[in-house]
Backbone as ProteinMPNN parsed JSONL, in Angstrom:
{"seq_chain_A": "MDSYLKSIRFITRSLCLIGALCLTAMMGLTSSDVVLRYFFNRPIKGSYDIVGLLGAVTIALSIGYTQLNGRHVATEFIQFIKSRAIQGVVRTVGCLLSIGMYAILAWQCGSVGAQFRAAGRVSDTVQIPIYPLLYIVALGCAVNCLVLLVDLFRSLLGDKSSGGACNGQNVISK", "coords_chain_A": {"N_chain_A": [[133.004, -195.842, -15.248], [134.48, -198.051, -15.82], [135.429, -199.045, -13.356], [133.071, -199.955, -12.27], [132.464, -202.004, -14.059], [134.631, -203.684, -13.558], [134.013, -204.374, -10.946], [131.626, -205.807, -11.311], [132.652, -207.931, -12.801], [134.38, -209.072, -10.884], [132.539, -209.825, -8.873], [130.884, -211.691, -10.247], [132.756, -213.639, -10.946], [133.611, -214.461, -8.414], [131.243, -215.524, -7.302], [130.844, -217.587, -9.123], [133.061, -219.153, -8.568], [132.424, -220.048, -5.99], [130.197, -221.538, -6.724], [131.524, -223.486, -8.228], [132.944, -224.776, -6.224], [130.801, -225.872, -4.83], [129.914, -227.65, -6.787], [132.101, -229.374, -6.847], [131.87, -230.411, -4.264], [129.443, -231.745, -4.589], [130.192, -233.746, -6.407], [132.065, -235.15, -4.858], [130.452, -236.008, -2.7], [128.526, -237.586, -4.043], [130.177, -239.551, -5.199], [131.291, -240.688, -2.869], [128.959, -241.654, -1.681], [128.169, -243.603, -3.538], [130.344, -245.409, -3.416], [130.292, -246.149, -0.682], [127.738, -247.243, -0.57], [127.859, -249.363, -2.443], [130.114, -250.988, -1.719], [130.024, -251.253, 1.08], [127.436, -251.336, 1.875], [126.259, -249.099, 3.099], [124.743, -246.409, 2.662], [124.989, -242.811, 2.312], [123.101, -240.887, 4.397], [120.565, -238.802, 3.261], [121.878, -237.89, 1.019], [120.806, -237.535, -1.509], [119.054, -235.319, -1.189], [120.918, -233.355, -0.385], [122.652, -233.211, -2.599], [120.846, -232.286, -4.519], [120.213, -229.736, -3.467], [122.763, -228.538, -3.488], [123.175, -228.583, -6.242], [121.292, -226.721, -7.163], [122.355, -224.394, -6.007], [124.832, -224.305, -7.305], [124.074, -223.85, -9.996], [122.624, -221.424, -9.746], [124.563, -219.608, -8.818], [126.321, -219.473, -10.914], [125.096, -218.295, -13.061], [125.312, -215.486, -13.662], [128.068, -215.207, -14.325], [128.226, -216.89, -16.511], [126.506, -215.58, -18.286], [127.898, -213.196, -18.495], [130.132, -213.937, -19.952], [129.0, -214.693, -22.306], [128.142, -217.355, -22.706], [125.753, -218.7, -22.627], [123.246, -220.798, -24.057], [121.987, -219.873, -27.11], [119.554, -218.918, -29.506], [119.547, -217.797, -32.685], [117.093, -216.213, -34.039], [116.574, -214.139, -35.669], [118.184, -213.854, -37.844], [117.531, -213.743, -40.5], [116.666, -211.193, -40.918], [117.732, -208.345, -42.502], [118.228, -205.71, -41.856], [120.184, -203.788, -39.736], [119.282, -202.047, -37.806], [116.702, -202.96, -37.121], [117.398, -205.467, -36.13], [118.87, -204.625, -33.926], [116.851, -203.406, -32.393], [115.191, -205.611, -31.858], [116.971, -207.204, -30.382], [117.446, -205.511, -28.212], [114.884, -205.371, -27.065], [114.627, -208.059, -26.398], [116.674, -208.234, -24.497], [115.701, -206.48, -22.538], [113.399, -207.896, -21.807], [114.638, -210.163, -20.741], [115.974, -209.044, -18.537], [113.735, -208.22, -17.075], [112.524, -210.728, -16.581], [114.488, -212.077, -15.014], [114.586, -210.301, -12.884], [112.025, -210.588, -11.796], [112.186, -213.298, -11.084], [114.224, -213.139, -9.114], [112.963, -211.524, -7.192], [110.676, -213.085, -6.54], [111.881, -215.466, -5.606], [113.196, -214.476, -3.356], [110.956, -213.642, -1.903], [109.513, -216.069, -1.526], [111.488, -217.399, -0.125], [111.499, -215.907, 2.258], [108.966, -216.586, 3.188], [109.3, -219.363, 3.549], [111.231, -219.302, 5.514], [109.849, -218.141, 7.644], [107.936, -220.117, 8.029], [109.505, -222.244, 8.714], [110.41, -224.241, 6.966], [112.066, -227.197, 5.927], [114.46, -229.497, 4.416], [113.545, -232.819, 3.327], [114.849, -235.268, 4.302], [117.275, -234.704, 5.732], [116.771, -232.445, 7.13], [117.61, -229.796, 6.463], [117.488, -226.292, 6.431], [115.552, -224.633, 3.943], [115.236, -222.023, 3.091], [117.704, -220.451, 2.889], [118.768, -221.37, 0.491], [116.917, -220.439, -1.393], [117.342, -217.697, -1.12], [119.931, -217.564, -2.103], [119.54, -218.32, -4.773], [117.974, -216.137, -5.526], [119.91, -214.133, -5.263], [121.733, -214.9, -7.283], [120.106, -214.511, -9.565], [119.632, -211.753, -9.348], [122.22, -210.708, -9.663], [122.653, -211.497, -12.282], [120.802, -209.846, -13.515], [122.096, -207.393, -13.156], [124.348, -207.788, -14.782], [123.116, -208.059, -17.295], [121.934, -205.537, -17.443], [124.135, -203.776, -17.476], [125.203, -204.616, -19.884], [123.111, -203.908, -21.59], [123.128, -201.078, -21.379], [125.688, -200.521, -22.398], [125.359, -201.501, -24.952], [123.331, -199.814, -25.928], [124.681, -197.405, -25.855], [126.338, -197.7, -27.906], [128.751, -199.051, -27.736], [131.062, -200.808, -29.262], [133.127, -202.43, -28.623], [132.788, -204.618, -26.907], [130.302, -205.646, -27.375], [128.308, -207.427, -26.028], [125.923, -209.423, -24.194], [123.377, -208.876, -25.003], [123.784, -208.38, -27.592], [124.63, -210.765, -28.427], [127.247, -211.398, -27.865], [130.288, -211.315, -25.852], [129.921, -209.646, -22.703], [131.687, -208.102, -21.089], [134.829, -207.389, -21.958], [137.845, -209.238, -21.518]], "CA_chain_A": [[132.282, -197.031, -15.657], [135.396, -199.193, -15.8], [135.476, -199.637, -12.018], [131.814, -200.691, -12.121], [132.615, -203.24, -14.838], [135.555, -204.553, -12.823], [133.269, -204.886, -9.792], [130.722, -206.849, -11.819], [133.483, -209.083, -13.166], [134.837, -209.688, -9.631], [131.386, -210.449, -8.206], [130.446, -212.89, -10.973], [133.801, -214.666, -10.821], [133.588, -214.973, -7.043], [130.07, -216.393, -7.162], [131.07, -218.786, -9.926], [134.021, -219.97, -7.822], [131.65, -220.718, -4.935], [129.423, -222.561, -7.429], [132.441, -224.577, -8.587], [133.202, -225.523, -4.99], [129.591, -226.668, -4.584], [129.943, -228.743, -7.762], [133.102, -230.321, -6.358], [131.268, -231.095, -3.117], [128.441, -232.675, -5.135], [130.888, -234.906, -6.972], [132.626, -235.916, -3.75], [129.368, -236.656, -1.959], [127.956, -238.64, -4.881], [131.155, -240.642, -5.291], [131.35, -241.353, -1.565], [127.712, -242.395, -1.487], [128.196, -244.791, -4.396], [131.329, -246.349, -2.876], [129.783, -246.69, 0.587], [126.545, -248.057, -0.843], [128.216, -250.558, -3.196], [131.064, -251.871, -1.038], [129.772, -251.442, 2.508], [125.992, -251.313, 2.083], [126.011, -247.981, 4.02], [124.598, -245.152, 1.909], [125.008, -241.576, 3.093], [121.727, -240.427, 4.609], [120.245, -237.473, 2.754], [122.752, -237.455, -0.073], [119.963, -237.079, -2.618], [118.631, -233.958, -0.859], [122.067, -232.454, -0.357], [123.106, -233.022, -3.976], [119.868, -231.425, -5.163], [120.398, -228.37, -2.974], [124.039, -228.047, -4.027], [122.993, -228.354, -7.679], [120.603, -225.442, -7.332], [123.316, -223.346, -5.669], [125.817, -224.275, -8.386], [123.479, -223.203, -11.172], [122.258, -220.04, -9.443], [125.734, -218.753, -8.672], [127.092, -219.38, -12.163], [124.302, -217.658, -14.118], [125.887, -214.186, -14.029], [129.354, -215.408, -14.997], [127.936, -217.477, -17.818], [125.965, -214.501, -19.107], [128.988, -212.243, -18.687], [131.033, -214.445, -20.985], [128.245, -215.058, -23.507], [128.19, -218.81, -22.854], [124.424, -219.306, -22.615], [122.752, -221.288, -25.332], [121.116, -218.863, -27.716], [119.076, -219.229, -30.836], [119.4, -216.601, -33.501], [115.902, -216.346, -34.854], [116.396, -212.935, -36.482], [119.263, -213.766, -38.824], [117.006, -213.445, -41.826], [116.434, -209.752, -41.022], [118.958, -207.725, -43.003], [118.403, -204.38, -41.28], [120.856, -203.775, -38.44], [118.454, -201.293, -36.859], [115.65, -203.846, -36.633], [118.067, -206.463, -35.29], [119.195, -203.961, -32.663], [115.614, -203.232, -31.626], [114.766, -206.937, -31.382], [117.9, -207.623, -29.325], [117.198, -204.659, -27.045], [113.639, -205.843, -26.454], [114.956, -209.347, -25.781], [117.474, -207.971, -23.308], [114.785, -205.921, -21.538], [112.572, -209.011, -21.317], [115.496, -210.995, -19.885], [116.151, -208.319, -17.274], [112.467, -208.321, -16.356], [112.308, -212.095, -16.117], [115.391, -212.372, -13.904], [114.178, -209.477, -11.741], [110.858, -211.257, -11.195], [112.692, -214.514, -10.426], [114.923, -212.75, -7.89], [111.962, -211.043, -6.241], [109.845, -214.197, -6.085], [112.698, -216.38, -4.785], [113.36, -213.816, -2.064], [109.659, -213.665, -1.228], [109.245, -217.442, -1.096], [112.474, -217.68, 0.916], [111.01, -215.315, 3.51], [107.836, -217.414, 3.637], [109.855, -220.63, 4.041], [111.92, -219.014, 6.779], [108.813, -217.946, 8.67], [107.247, -221.393, 8.256], [110.455, -223.239, 9.191], [110.531, -225.349, 6.0], [113.362, -227.864, 5.845], [114.485, -230.612, 3.465], [112.827, -233.986, 3.826], [115.569, -236.312, 5.041], [118.329, -234.243, 6.647], [116.247, -231.284, 7.845], [118.357, -228.58, 6.168], [116.577, -225.195, 6.078], [115.522, -224.385, 2.504], [115.199, -220.606, 2.747], [118.961, -219.878, 2.387], [118.899, -221.754, -0.907], [116.11, -219.509, -2.18], [118.036, -216.412, -1.104], [121.081, -217.692, -2.996], [118.997, -218.27, -6.139], [117.6, -214.734, -5.741], [121.16, -213.402, -5.465], [122.233, -215.221, -8.623], [119.248, -213.848, -10.557], [119.858, -210.308, -9.249], [123.516, -210.424, -10.277], [122.469, -211.612, -13.729], [120.134, -208.6, -13.928], [123.131, -206.36, -13.259], [125.151, -208.074, -15.97], [122.294, -207.714, -18.46], [121.735, -204.094, -17.443], [125.388, -203.197, -17.962], [125.275, -204.933, -21.302], [122.113, -203.1, -22.286], [123.616, -199.704, -21.462], [126.827, -200.484, -23.329], [124.815, -201.716, -26.292], [122.617, -198.603, -26.328], [125.656, -196.341, -26.038], [127.086, -197.993, -29.129], [130.064, -199.61, -27.426], [131.271, -201.954, -30.152], [134.297, -203.207, -28.207], [132.452, -205.891, -26.277], [129.055, -206.158, -27.931], [127.411, -207.749, -24.938], [125.004, -210.553, -24.329], [122.212, -208.409, -25.755], [124.183, -208.452, -28.993], [125.085, -212.118, -28.7], [128.678, -211.525, -27.665], [130.688, -211.124, -24.467], [129.554, -208.37, -22.13], [132.841, -207.363, -20.614], [136.025, -208.025, -22.491], [138.828, -209.555, -20.475]], "C_chain_A": [[133.181, -198.266, -15.586], [135.473, -199.841, -14.425], [134.198, -200.431, -11.743], [131.891, -202.024, -12.863], [133.557, -204.209, -14.143], [134.867, -205.154, -11.6], [132.332, -206.011, -10.204], [131.511, -208.105, -12.15], [133.953, -209.816, -11.905], [133.701, -210.441, -8.937], [130.991, -211.744, -8.915], [131.49, -214.001, -10.885], [133.793, -215.292, -9.431], [132.417, -215.921, -6.83], [130.246, -217.682, -7.944], [132.071, -219.719, -9.235], [133.318, -220.718, -6.693], [130.796, -221.826, -5.555], [130.288, -223.755, -7.811], [132.79, -225.423, -7.363], [132.001, -226.391, -4.624], [129.529, -227.863, -5.536], [130.945, -229.814, -7.333], [132.561, -231.108, -5.162], [130.217, -232.105, -3.572], [129.104, -233.939, -5.66], [131.471, -235.779, -5.87], [131.566, -236.667, -2.973], [128.766, -237.806, -2.758], [128.9, -239.831, -4.981], [131.239, -241.414, -3.985], [130.108, -242.192, -1.315], [127.708, -243.684, -2.305], [129.153, -245.836, -3.818], [130.81, -246.984, -1.581], [128.579, -247.601, 0.378], [126.945, -249.387, -1.48], [129.07, -251.523, -2.372], [130.69, -252.183, 0.407], [128.29, -251.457, 2.875], [125.587, -250.253, 3.13], [125.891, -246.671, 3.236], [124.638, -243.947, 2.86], [123.583, -241.047, 3.181], [121.572, -238.992, 4.08], [121.087, -237.002, 1.592], [121.952, -236.933, -1.261], [119.506, -235.64, -2.388], [119.791, -232.969, -0.958], [122.575, -232.181, -1.767], [122.129, -232.119, -4.74], [120.017, -229.973, -4.748], [121.692, -227.758, -3.51], [123.952, -227.775, -5.526], [122.304, -227.034, -7.954], [121.536, -224.27, -7.043], [124.341, -223.191, -6.792], [125.273, -223.529, -9.598], [123.211, -221.735, -10.904], [123.478, -219.127, -9.392], [126.549, -218.621, -9.946], [126.339, -218.669, -13.286], [124.945, -216.36, -14.592], [127.196, -214.327, -14.791], [129.153, -215.974, -16.398], [127.399, -216.419, -18.772], [127.055, -213.499, -19.453], [129.896, -212.655, -19.835], [130.317, -214.926, -22.235], [128.208, -216.543, -23.76], [126.83, -219.479, -22.758], [124.056, -219.792, -24.008], [121.77, -220.256, -25.878], [120.708, -219.326, -29.108], [118.888, -217.921, -31.585], [118.207, -216.783, -34.432], [115.683, -215.117, -35.737], [117.489, -212.788, -37.531], [118.757, -213.406, -40.213], [116.718, -211.961, -42.014], [117.743, -209.077, -41.401], [119.245, -206.383, -42.342], [119.035, -204.467, -39.89], [120.022, -203.057, -37.389], [117.359, -202.185, -36.271], [116.251, -204.927, -35.753], [118.408, -205.876, -33.927], [117.976, -203.784, -31.777], [115.161, -204.566, -31.043], [115.666, -207.408, -30.25], [117.693, -206.804, -28.053], [115.932, -205.09, -26.315], [113.881, -207.182, -25.754], [115.748, -209.17, -24.494], [116.595, -207.401, -22.192], [113.873, -207.005, -20.959], [113.374, -209.926, -20.393], [115.714, -210.339, -18.532], [114.882, -208.429, -16.442], [112.224, -209.697, -15.784], [113.202, -212.417, -14.923], [115.071, -211.522, -12.674], [112.98, -210.103, -11.033], [111.283, -212.536, -10.477], [113.386, -214.182, -9.109], [113.927, -212.328, -6.811], [111.142, -212.199, -5.675], [110.635, -215.188, -5.234], [112.943, -215.772, -3.405], [112.084, -213.86, -1.245], [109.326, -215.06, -0.687], [110.245, -217.855, -0.01], [112.047, -217.122, 2.262], [109.835, -216.12, 4.071], [108.329, -218.734, 4.223], [110.57, -220.433, 5.375], [110.91, -218.876, 7.916], [108.122, -219.263, 9.027], [108.184, -222.476, 8.797], [110.604, -224.433, 8.269], [111.952, -225.876, 5.937], [113.286, -228.985, 4.811], [113.925, -231.864, 4.135], [113.658, -234.896, 4.729], [116.569, -235.778, 6.057], [117.967, -232.939, 7.353], [117.102, -230.026, 7.681], [117.353, -227.484, 5.827], [116.684, -224.847, 4.59], [115.634, -222.897, 2.169], [116.55, -220.017, 2.326], [119.194, -220.195, 0.908], [118.125, -220.782, -1.803], [116.729, -218.118, -2.212], [119.249, -216.433, -2.041], [120.631, -217.644, -4.458], [118.583, -216.835, -6.473], [118.841, -213.884, -6.0], [121.712, -213.646, -6.87], [121.425, -214.539, -9.714], [119.456, -212.339, -10.544], [121.194, -209.916, -9.884], [123.411, -210.529, -11.796], [121.731, -210.391, -14.277], [121.153, -207.48, -14.1], [123.985, -206.55, -14.503], [124.381, -207.68, -17.228], [122.078, -206.201, -18.564], [122.969, -203.359, -17.945], [125.509, -203.415, -19.459], [124.301, -204.083, -22.112], [122.598, -201.658, -22.447], [124.773, -199.583, -22.438], [126.347, -200.658, -24.768], [124.121, -200.455, -26.798], [123.556, -197.43, -26.573], [126.538, -196.574, -27.256], [128.488, -198.495, -28.892], [130.247, -200.888, -28.233], [132.39, -202.867, -29.664], [133.923, -204.554, -27.598], [131.141, -206.468, -26.772], [128.029, -206.47, -26.88], [126.483, -208.894, -25.246], [123.754, -210.149, -25.095], [122.505, -208.388, -27.242], [124.748, -209.814, -29.343], [126.562, -212.33, -28.547], [128.994, -211.308, -26.189], [130.314, -209.733, -23.98], [130.76, -207.53, -21.804], [134.079, -208.067, -21.111], [137.055, -208.19, -21.398], [140.085, -208.76, -20.676]], "O_chain_A": [[132.716, -199.375, -15.328], [135.572, -201.064, -14.329], [134.235, -201.457, -11.064], [131.437, -203.05, -12.356], [133.317, -205.416, -14.137], [135.11, -206.311, -11.256], [132.25, -207.04, -9.535], [131.091, -209.214, -11.82], [133.927, -211.046, -11.86], [133.889, -211.564, -8.47], [130.787, -212.772, -8.269], [131.139, -215.174, -10.763], [133.948, -216.505, -9.288], [132.577, -216.994, -6.247], [129.845, -218.751, -7.484], [131.937, -220.94, -9.314], [133.592, -221.897, -6.467], [130.68, -222.915, -4.994], [129.844, -224.9, -7.73], [132.916, -226.643, -7.461], [132.167, -227.519, -4.159], [129.136, -228.959, -5.136], [130.674, -231.009, -7.442], [132.767, -232.317, -5.06], [130.112, -233.193, -3.007], [128.648, -235.052, -5.399], [131.384, -237.005, -5.934], [131.755, -237.832, -2.623], [128.523, -238.882, -2.211], [128.475, -240.981, -4.862], [131.258, -242.645, -3.984], [130.194, -243.306, -0.799], [127.289, -244.733, -1.815], [128.809, -247.015, -3.738], [130.88, -248.201, -1.405], [128.425, -248.608, 1.069], [126.423, -250.433, -1.096], [128.794, -252.722, -2.327], [131.004, -253.263, 0.907], [127.936, -251.578, 4.047], [124.688, -250.484, 3.94], [126.854, -245.908, 3.163], [124.354, -244.067, 4.052], [122.94, -240.791, 2.163], [122.351, -238.1, 4.417], [121.021, -235.832, 1.214], [122.376, -235.996, -1.939], [119.568, -234.823, -3.306], [119.66, -231.89, -1.538], [122.895, -231.04, -2.097], [122.558, -231.276, -5.528], [119.955, -229.076, -5.589], [121.712, -226.602, -3.933], [124.582, -226.843, -6.026], [122.685, -226.307, -8.872], [121.511, -223.266, -7.754], [124.676, -222.073, -7.182], [125.953, -222.669, -10.157], [123.53, -220.885, -11.735], [123.428, -217.994, -9.873], [127.394, -217.731, -10.042], [126.901, -218.464, -14.363], [125.106, -216.154, -15.795], [127.41, -213.643, -15.792], [129.832, -215.578, -17.346], [127.794, -216.371, -19.937], [127.121, -213.011, -20.582], [130.37, -211.812, -20.596], [130.94, -215.502, -23.127], [128.239, -216.968, -24.915], [126.749, -220.707, -22.802], [124.516, -219.246, -25.011], [120.846, -219.827, -25.187], [121.447, -220.04, -29.785], [118.143, -217.045, -31.145], [118.307, -217.425, -35.477], [114.703, -215.063, -36.479], [117.695, -211.693, -38.054], [119.491, -212.823, -41.01], [116.542, -211.508, -43.145], [118.747, -209.22, -40.703], [120.401, -205.966, -42.277], [118.508, -205.121, -38.991], [120.054, -203.42, -36.213], [117.12, -202.165, -35.063], [115.669, -205.274, -34.725], [118.257, -206.538, -32.9], [118.044, -203.982, -30.564], [114.791, -204.642, -29.871], [115.179, -207.954, -29.26], [117.757, -207.341, -26.947], [115.913, -205.164, -25.087], [113.394, -207.406, -24.646], [115.517, -209.878, -23.515], [116.73, -207.794, -21.033], [113.611, -207.022, -19.757], [112.857, -210.407, -19.385], [115.645, -211.002, -17.497], [114.943, -208.701, -15.243], [111.774, -209.835, -14.646], [112.731, -212.968, -13.928], [115.264, -211.973, -11.545], [112.933, -210.14, -9.804], [110.796, -212.826, -9.384], [113.17, -214.858, -8.104], [114.044, -212.735, -5.655], [110.937, -212.281, -4.464], [110.113, -215.698, -4.243], [112.901, -216.48, -2.398], [112.122, -214.088, -0.036], [108.912, -215.209, 0.463], [109.888, -218.58, 0.919], [112.208, -217.778, 3.291], [109.727, -216.311, 5.282], [107.843, -219.177, 5.263], [110.518, -221.295, 6.252], [111.096, -219.422, 9.003], [107.768, -219.494, 10.184], [107.722, -223.508, 9.285], [110.895, -225.534, 8.735], [112.916, -225.111, 5.9], [112.201, -229.377, 4.382], [113.846, -231.945, 5.361], [113.207, -235.258, 5.816], [116.7, -236.345, 7.142], [118.781, -232.393, 8.098], [117.297, -229.276, 8.638], [116.453, -227.71, 5.019], [117.785, -224.775, 4.045], [116.081, -222.545, 1.078], [116.561, -219.141, 1.462], [119.749, -219.382, 0.17], [118.623, -220.358, -2.845], [116.647, -217.43, -3.23], [119.553, -215.434, -2.693], [121.273, -216.996, -5.284], [118.819, -216.369, -7.588], [118.822, -213.008, -6.865], [122.109, -212.707, -7.56], [121.993, -214.04, -10.686], [119.458, -211.705, -11.6], [121.279, -208.896, -10.568], [124.016, -209.735, -12.516], [122.012, -209.952, -15.392], [121.09, -206.713, -15.061], [124.308, -205.584, -15.196], [124.933, -207.039, -18.123], [122.045, -205.655, -19.666], [122.863, -202.429, -18.745], [125.874, -202.507, -20.205], [124.638, -203.599, -23.192], [122.49, -201.084, -23.53], [124.826, -198.635, -23.222], [126.875, -200.03, -25.686], [124.294, -200.068, -27.953], [123.27, -196.562, -27.396], [127.381, -195.742, -27.594], [129.339, -198.374, -29.773], [129.657, -201.921, -27.92], [132.592, -203.95, -30.214], [134.659, -205.528, -27.754], [130.891, -207.662, -26.605], [126.973, -205.838, -26.842], [126.287, -209.279, -26.399], [123.136, -210.979, -25.762], [121.586, -208.38, -28.062], [125.287, -210.003, -30.434], [127.1, -213.325, -29.034], [128.09, -211.137, -25.372], [130.378, -208.762, -24.734], [130.842, -206.369, -22.203], [134.352, -209.206, -20.732], [137.131, -207.386, -20.468], [141.029, -208.89, -19.897]]}, "name": "protein", "num_of_chains": 1, "seq": "MDSYLKSIRFITRSLCLIGALCLTAMMGLTSSDVVLRYFFNRPIKGSYDIVGLLGAVTIALSIGYTQLNGRHVATEFIQFIKSRAIQGVVRTVGCLLSIGMYAILAWQCGSVGAQFRAAGRVSDTVQIPIYPLLYIVALGCAVNCLVLLVDLFRSLLGDKSSGGACNGQNVISK"}
């Protein structure tokens, strides 16, 4: 199981690094567009489209890493329940619902990506194909499913060392 956990950690870190590079590209493009627009009255054509696409890639590729490290915003609505067993059941159900939601998102993004590919859909101003973006979002959602699934199994097996996102803590300890 440890090699599987190391693989998940490597995959999520790698995807997050690619997302960070996309974020850096977004900042560079936006800054360049502002400077060129303000000082030279020459905006970069399609910068709005490109920044939007890069933003989606950045978010999609960082979902798994964020979940892995327990950094998502969460609301504890069951704190008033004193029974640990009931809290565990509620968290398990919540984790199963999260897995289901991200699985549906991955499936639908892949499906819509295939439709966009067949139709030849492109962005409005710079004519960038949109279907790869949808495949990337599907990948990010699928990886998050794996992270949640690992966490669910560790939680059900009673692994107290890492707790997991289903228990409101980190999934895989560093």
